[in-house]
C-alpha positions in Angstrom: -16.8 5.6 42.1 -15.3 4.6 39.2 -14.5 0.4 38.7 -11.5 -0.8 36.7 -11.4 -4.4 36.0 -9.0 -6.4 34.2 -10.4 -9.4 32.5 -8.7 -12.2 30.1 -10.6 -13.0 27.5 -10.0 -16.8 28.0 -11.8 -19.1 25.9 -9.2 -17.0 22.8 -6.2 -17.2 24.8 -5.2 -20.4 22.7 -1.7 -21.5 22.0 -0.8 -21.1 18.7 2.8 -20.7 16.6 3.6 -17.0 16.8 4.0 -16.0 13.3 5.1 -12.3 10.9 4.2 -11.0 8.2 6.8 -8.8 5.9 6.7 -7.4 2.1 9.6 -6.8 -0.2 6.8 -4.0 -1.6 7.8 -0.3 -1.1 4.0 -0.3 -0.1 1.3 -2.7 1.0 -1.7 -3.3 2.9 -4.1 -6.1 3.9 -7.9 -5.8 4.8 -9.9 -8.1 5.8 -13.3 -7.3 3.9 -15.8 -8.1 6.7 -14.2 -6.3 9.4 -12.5 -4.2 7.4 -9.8 -4.6 9.6 -5.9 -3.6 8.1 -3.8 -7.1 8.9 -0.6 -5.4 7.9 0.6 -2.5 6.1 4.1 -1.0 4.7 4.6 2.9 4.4 0.4 2.3 3.4 -0.4 6.3 3.5 2.5 7.2 1.5 1.3 8.9 -2.0 2.3 6.6 -4.7 1.5 6.5 -8.5 -1.5 4.5 -8.8 -0.6 3.4 -13.0 -3.7 1.4 -13.9 -5.0 0.5 -10.6 -6.7 4.1 -11.3 -9.0 2.1 -13.8 -10.6 0.5 -10.7 -12.2 3.9 -10.0 -13.1 4.8 -13.7 -14.8 1.4 -13.4 -16.7 2.2 -10.2 -17.9 5.4 -12.4 -19.5 3.2 -14.4 -20.8 0.6 -12.6 -22.3 3.2 -10.6 -24.3 5.1 -13.5 -25.2 1.3 -15.3 -26.6 0.8 -11.7 -28.6 4.6 -11.3 -29.2 5.1 -14.9 -30.7 4.8 -18.3 -27.1 3.9 -18.6 -26.5 -0.1 -19.4 -23.5 -2.5 -20.9 -25.2 -2.2 -24.3 -25.7 1.2 -24.6 -23.2 2.6 -27.5 -20.1 5.2 -27.2 -18.6 6.7 -30.2 -14.3 6.8 -30.3 -12.8 10.0 -30.5 -9.3 10.7 -32.3 -7.9 11.7 -28.8 -9.2 8.0 -27.2 -7.3 6.4 -29.8 -4.5 7.9 -29.8 -3.9 7.7 -26.1 -0.8 6.1 -25.3 0.0 3.1 -23.5 -1.7 -0.2 -23.5 -4.8 -0.8 -25.7 -7.7 -1.9 -26.5 -6.8 -1.5 -30.6 -10.1 0.6 -30.7 -11.1 2.3 -33.8 -12.2 6.4 -34.3 -15.4 7.0 -35.3 -16.2 3.1 -34.4 -19.2 2.5 -31.7 -18.9 0.3 -28.9 -20.6 -0.8 -26.3 -19.9 -0.2 -22.4 -19.5 -4.2 -21.9 -16.4 -4.5 -24.2 -15.2 -0.8 -23.3 -15.6 -2.2 -19.8 -14.0 -5.2 -20.7 -10.9 -3.6 -22.5 -10.1 -1.5 -19.3 -10.4 -4.7 -16.7 -9.3 -7.5 -19.3 -6.9 -6.0 -21.3 -6.0 -2.5 -19.0 -6.6 -0.7 -22.5 -6.2 3.0 -21.9 -7.9 3.6 -25.2 -11.0 2.2 -23.6 -10.4 4.4 -20.8 -10.4 7.8 -22.1 -13.1 6.6 -24.7 -15.4 5.5 -21.6 -14.8 8.7 -19.7 -15.4 10.7 -22.9 -18.9 8.6 -23.3 -20.1 9.3 -19.0 -18.6 12.9 -19.0 -18.4 14.7 -22.4 -14.6 15.1 -21.4 -12.1 13.1 -19.8 -11.5 15.9 -17.8 -14.7 16.2 -16.6 -14.5 12.6 -15.7 -11.4 13.1 -13.8 -13.3 16.1 -11.6 -16.1 13.5 -11.0 -13.8 11.1 -10.1 -12.3 13.5 -7.2 -15.5 13.5 -6.3 -16.7 10.3 -5.7 -13.1 9.6 -3.7 -14.2 12.1 -1.2 -17.6 10.5 -1.0 -15.8 6.8 -0.4 -13.2 8.0 1.8 -10.3 8.5 0.3 -8.6 10.9 2.0 -5.0 11.0 0.0 -6.1 10.4 -3.9 -6.3 12.8 -6.6 -7.3 12.2 -10.0 -6.2 13.7 -13.5 -7.3 11.3 -16.0 -8.9 7.9 -16.1 -6.1 5.8 -17.4 -3.2 5.8 -15.1 -1.2 7.9 -17.2 1.5 9.5 -15.1 1.4 13.0 -13.6 3.1 14.2 -10.6 -0.8 15.4 -9.3 -2.3 12.0 -10.3 -1.5 9.7 -7.0 -2.9 7.7 -4.3 -2.3 5.4 -1.5 -2.4 1.5 -1.2 -4.7 1.8 1.7 -7.2 3.9 -0.4 -7.0 1.7 -3.3 -8.0 -1.0 -1.1 -10.7 0.9 0.6 -11.9 1.7 -3.2 -11.1 -2.0 -3.6 -13.5 -2.9 -1.1 -16.5 -0.4 -1.7 -16.8 -2.0 -5.8 -17.0 -5.6 -4.4 -19.6 -4.2 -2.3 -21.5 -2.3 -4.2 -21.8 -3.8 -7.7 -21.8 -7.4 -6.5 -23.1 -8.8 -9.7 -21.0 -6.3 -12.2 -17.7 -7.3 -10.4 -17.7 -10.5 -12.2 -15.9 -8.7 -14.6 -13.2 -8.7 -12.8 -12.8 -12.4 -13.0 -12.7 -13.1 -16.7 -9.7 -14.3 -17.8 -9.2 -13.5 -21.4 -10.9 -10.8 -24.0 -10.7 -10.3 -27.9 -11.3 -7.1 -29.9 -11.0 -6.3 -33.4 -9.8 -9.7 -33.9 -6.7 -9.6 -30.9 -7.1 -11.8 -28.2 -5.4 -10.8 -24.7 -5.6 -12.7 -21.2 -6.2 -10.7 -18.5 -3.0 -8.9 -16.9 -4.1 -10.0 -13.5 -2.3 -14.0 -13.5 -3.3 -14.9 -10.1 -6.9 -15.4 -11.6 -5.2 -18.4 -13.0 -2.5 -19.3 -10.3 -3.8 -18.6 -7.1 -7.0 -20.2 -5.0 -10.3 -17.8 -4.6 -8.7 -14.7 -6.5 -11.7 -13.3 -8.8 -10.1 -9.5 -9.4 -8.9 -6.4 -9.6 -6.3 -4.5 -11.5 -2.6 -4.2 -12.3 -0.8 -1.2 -12.7 2.7 -0.2 -13.7 4.8 3.0 -13.6 8.6 3.1 -14.3 8.7 6.1 -11.2 6.5 3.6 -9.1 7.2 0.1 -10.3 5.0 -2.9 -10.6 1.3 -2.7 -8.6 -1.3 -5.0 -8.1 -4.7 -4.6 -6.3 -5.7 -8.0 -5.9 -8.8 -9.7 -3.9 -9.5 -14.0 -3.2 -12.5 -15.5 -1.3 -11.8 -18.5 0.3 -14.6 -20.5 2.5 -16.7 -17.7 2.4 -14.1 -14.9 3.9 -12.1 -12.5 1.6 -9.2 -10.6 1.6 -8.5 -7.7 -0.5 -4.6 -7.3 -0.5 -2.9 -4.2 -2.6 1.2 -3.9 -3.2 2.9 -1.3 -5.0 6.8 -0.4 -5.8 7.6 -3.9 -6.5 10.7 -4.4 -8.8 9.3 -6.9 -11.8 5.4 -8.4 -13.1 6.4 -11.3 -11.3 7.5 -9.6 -8.1 4.2 -8.1 -7.4 2.6 -11.7 -8.4 4.8 -13.2 -5.4 4.3 -10.3 -2.8 0.8 -10.6 -3.4 0.7 -14.4 -3.1 2.1 -14.2 -0.5 0.4 -11.7 1.8 -2.9 -13.3 0.6 -2.3 -16.8 1.9 -0.5 -15.6 5.1 -3.9 -13.7 5.6 -6.0 -16.8 4.7 -3.2 -19.1 6.7 -2.1 -17.4 9.9 -5.3 -15.3 10.7 -9.0 -15.9 11.5 -12.0 -13.9 12.4 -13.2 -14.3 16.1 -16.7 -13.6 18.0 -15.1 -11.5 20.7 -18.5 -10.7 21.9 -21.6 -11.3 21.4 -25.1 -9.5 20.8 -26.6 -9.1 24.4 -23.7 -11.0 25.8 -24.0 -10.3 29.6 -20.5 -8.9 30.6 -20.8 -8.0 34.0 -23.5 -7.7 36.8 -23.5 -4.3 39.0 -25.5 -2.7 41.9 -28.1 -1.0 41.8 -28.5 2.2 44.2 -32.0 2.8 45.9 -33.4 0.6 43.0 -36.6 -2.2 43.4 -33.8 -4.3 42.1 -30.3 -4.9 43.8 -28.1 -5.3 40.1 -28.5 -5.2 36.7 -26.5 -6.9 34.2 -24.6 -4.8 31.4 -24.5 -6.4 28.3 -23.2 -6.0 24.9 -26.1 -4.1 22.4 -23.7 -5.4 19.8 -21.8 -8.3 17.6 -18.0 -7.7 17.8 -15.7 -9.3 15.4 -12.3 -9.1 14.8 -9.5 -10.3 12.6 -6.5 -11.9 14.3 -3.7 -13.3 13.8 -2.6 -16.1 16.5 0.0 -13.9 18.4 -2.6 -11.4 18.8 -4.9 -14.0 20.1 -2.5 -15.0 22.8 -1.7 -11.3 24.4 -5.2 -10.2 23.9 -7.0 -8.7 27.5 -9.9 -6.2 28.0 -10.7 -4.3 30.7 -14.1 -2.9 32.2 -15.1 0.6 33.1 -17.9 1.2 34.9 -19.7 3.7 38.1 -20.8 1.6 41.0 -23.2 1.8 42.3 -25.6 2.5 39.3 -28.6 4.7 41.1 -31.9 4.1 40.0 -33.9 4.6 37.7 -31.9 2.2 35.5 -33.1 2.7 31.4 -32.9 -0.7 29.1 -30.4 0.1 26.5 -28.5 3.4 28.6 -24.9 3.3 28.0 -23.9 2.3 31.9 -20.1 1.3 31.3 -17.9 0.6 28.9 -15.7 -2.5 27.6 -12.2 -1.9 26.2 -10.9 -4.5 24.6 -6.6 -4.6 23.7 -5.0 -6.2 20.9 -1.9 -5.7 20.2 -0.6 -3.8 16.8 -4.6 -2.7 17.2 -6.4 0.6 17.9 -8.3 -0.6 21.6 -11.8 -1.2 20.6 -14.3 0.5 22.5 -17.6 -1.2 23.3 -20.8 0.4 25.1 -22.3 -1.3 27.6 -25.7 -0.9 28.4 -28.5 -2.2 30.6 -30.2 -5.1 30.2 -33.8 -4.1 31.6 -35.5 -1.1 33.3 -35.1 -0.6 36.9 -37.5 1.4 39.0 -36.6 3.8 42.3 -37.4 1.8 45.4 -40.6 3.0 47.3 -39.6 6.1 49.1 -40.7 4.5 52.4 -37.8 2.3 52.1 -35.4 4.6 51.3 -33.3 5.4 54.3 -33.7 1.5 55.1 -32.1 0.7 51.5 -29.3 3.5 51.9 -28.3 1.9 55.0 -28.4 -1.8 54.0 -26.2 -0.4 51.0 -23.9 1.0 53.2 -23.6 -1.9 55.8 -23.9 -4.8 53.3 -23.1 -3.7 50.0 -26.0 -3.7 48.4 -29.2 -2.6 47.9 -32.8 -3.5 49.2 -34.9 -5.9 46.5 -38.3 -5.8 47.7 -38.9 -9.1 45.8 -37.2 -10.9 49.2 
């Protein structure tokens, strides 16, 4: 017979003031880096023109090539007429100059140079078109389900699109896979060809812990930014799009980052090997077995989510011997408002063998009368 037991994780039921958040951005998402949970979203799957936030993928490909091939930041790339003539924001490259990968990366990340983006794409893949195909292959591998790239710079095209959720996932993967190279994103200024430009991510100078990533703008989709900050060993990623000005995108990103750090917390819900329940064993040489979680469960919760958190245990009672250590015999369901139910497999803490055949009939009678099985040690 299956049993469903409702329990409350009392240690988490602390009385905090409820707090909610909204954003003036048309699209927004907030992700906890460690738990990968979405803390807030608004139209996060809506297709948008990613504009210069595209360059996060351009840089991702370059970082991957640096890490896994003979390419290095001192390698040089020749600037083509196409790269030189690319419109929009510029790094002020000159035709036929040989420029290092280091310079191109700084031009892309700090100055948001479209010319540097095209130059890097041509250097790595021969043509920008070939590079865009590679960007889409990487998108599939990274799980970006609603993204399609046609160029390396984010130049507007109706078939060049993404979502703020996909951009957040990409940002997370870049930080995770290239922790050393990610330092490029925190550089606050860059000079090339006698021209000094500050990083367009103004949050680097204005908000505690911010160390990346990239701004973007198109007339059709508005002003956007992918931003990340780290405070007290906790990292948050925010992507907003569709604001009406540069200052507005900074304000919206600031509000969401501060909210995430101040109004949500990572909570240990279940520890690894924690005993969840004790279950009767049918015809075993021990009368009961502990069901435990074989993994640690951490979730990021707002204060109101903490107050409303509940859980249920489902298992078959009794469990028939033999019981195998590490085998799943039940599930714990943790219910958090606004989030998918967390399902935790419950496994046996130890092996339990079948009882000696001579005693089975007595054990069966005892269980039917008293509700537990014979323990031969008694």
